[in-house]
N, C-alpha and C positions, 0 to 999 in steps of 0.2 A: 777398821783400819783403812785409812784413806790412801796411803802410799807407803813405799818402803825404799830404802837405798842401801846398797852394799858397798863395802870397801875393805881395804887391807887392814891388818891388825894395827898398823902404824898410824892409821887415821883416827883422830879423836871424834867423839860423838858430836860436839859442836860443829866441827868441820863437815861431817857427813850430813848434819841436819840441814845445812844450806841447800843441799840437793832436793829437799822436800818442800821448801818454801814456795816454789812455783805451783804446787798443787793446792795452795791455800787461797781463799778469797773471801769476799763478803759473806757473812753468815756462819763462818767457821770460828771456833774458839780453840786456841792452841794452849795446852797446859804444859808446863815444863818445870823441872826441879832446879835446885841451886847451881847445878853444873853448867847451866846455859845462860848465865848472866853475862852482860856486856852490851853496851849501847849499839855497837855495830850490828850485832846479831839480832837485837831487839828491833832495830829499824828494818833490817832485811826481812825478818819474819812478818812484820806488819805491813810491808810495802804493798802487798796485794789486796789489802782491805780486811784481812782477818783480824779478829780481836785476840789479845794475848792475856794470859793469866799465869804469871811465873813466880815461883818462890825465889827469894833472894837471900844472900848470906846476911847473918846478923850484924856483921861489922860494917856493912855498906851504909854510908851516910846519906840520909834522905831528909833534907830540910822540909819542914812543914810550911807550905805556901798558903793553904786554905783548909780549914777544918770543915768537914761535911756532916750532915745531920745524922748519918748512920754510923758515925764513929770512924769512918775512913777519912783520909785527907789527901789533898793534891800535893805533889812534890815534882821534882825533876831529876833526871839522870843525865850524866855527861860522860864523855870519854875520859880515860885516865889522864891524858895530856891536857884536858880542859878542866881538871878537877878544881884548880884554884880560881881561875877567871870565870868559868861557867858561861862562856860566850855563846855556846851552841847547845842549849838544853833541850831535852825531850820531856814533855809533861806526862806524868803518870799518876795514877791513883794508887794509894797505898792502903792495904787492908792488913790489920794486925789482929790476931786472935789467939786464944789459948784453948786447950782441950783439958777438961777435968772429968774425973770420975774413975771408977774401977776399970782396970785394963789399960789406962792411959799412963805413960811414963811422966815423971815429974819434969817440968820445963824450967830451965834457967832463964829463958827469954821467950817472948811470944813468937808464933809463926808470923812471918812477914811476906806478903805477896804484893806484886805490882801488876797493874792491869791497864790496858788501853781504854777500858770502859770508864769514862770519867764521870758519867751521870749516875749517882747512887739510886735514882728511881728506876733506871734501866736494869740495874743489877745490884741489889743491896749487898752490903758486906757479908751478912750471914749466909746469903745464897751463894756467893762466890766461895766462901770458906767450905761450904758443903760440897760444891762442885769440885773443888780442888782435890778433896780426898777421894773422889771417884777416880782420880788419875791412877791410883794404886791398882785399879782393875787391870791395867796393862800387865801386871805380874801374873794375874790369872790367865790372860791370853798367852803369855809366854809358857806357862805351865801346860796349857792345852796343846801348844805346838810341840814342845820338847818332850813331854811325858806321855800324854794320851794319844796324840796323833802320830808322832814319830815312833813312839814306843820307849818304855823305860830301858835305860842302859844301851840304847841303840845309838850308833854314830852314822854320819853320812858315809855312803859307800864310795863316793868318788875320790880319786887320787890326783886330780888336777884342779887348778883354780877354776877353770871353765866349768868342769863337771860339778864342783861344789856350788858354784853360783846357780847352775841350772837346778840342782836339787833344792836349794834354799827357796828359789822362786816357786818351784813346784809345791813345796810345803805351804808357802804363804798363800798361794792361789787356792789350795784345797781348804785351808783354814777360812779364807774369805768366803768360799762357797758354802761351807757348813754354817758359818755365822750368818750369812745372808738368808739362808733357808730358815734358821732359827728366828731371825728378825721378822721375816714375812709370816711365819707361823704364829709368832706372838702377837703381831698386829691383827691378824685375822681372828685370834681368840681374845683380843683386847687384854693381853697380859703384859707384864714387864718382862722383856727378854732375859733379864738377869735370873728369872725364876726357872728358865729352861736349862737342862743339863747338857753341856757340850759332850760329855762322855757318852751319854745315851744317844745323842743325836748322831755322833760319828759311828757308833755301833750300828744304828739303824741304816745309815748310808752304806756302810760296808756290807750289810746283809743284802742290799739291793744290787750289789755288783756281783754278777754271776761268774765273771772270769776276771781274775786279777792279771793285768798286763805287767810284764816285767822285762827290762832290758838292761844291758850292761853299759855303764857310762865310761 
């Protein structure tokens, strides 16, 4: 986890996401699902030099400008008000693919993603498709936070917005610390960090704490 942002229930995810873009830069790859489409958001996310790989909605029109050797193609995206004239386009590369085999649902249309990486030699379409599906690992991280770290059926104790915010940041920092320890351990053992158990790691960390500090918020 690179950064996090908190906000009221009335704030949308795309609006909150803008608060994270300042933490992105060259060498970063930002993955996002269909809820984050929009040229303004795309330009804001890539302004710092980060590369993007976002899934887009199936009805979005993406004219083929140039077909590439790996099956992807160059296109452009525009704002809604520029849809007809297309006077201020942003060039993107489009990757389309399907998933087949037992366990995969039937697809009426292929998955479509757009990326800032325009050179297929730098990132082939098959590699981008594989990387995008690792985005679902965020669900595992959320499960680690809400179920194993916080505890099943547990809620935040605070009764004020300030206290809730403090608790949330506390949980995020603890999760980051545990995951950082797992990453360093995996690197030292030359293992994939995904092979290490978060549950066992946090249990080990808790056993090292001789006195649990507690205070009322």
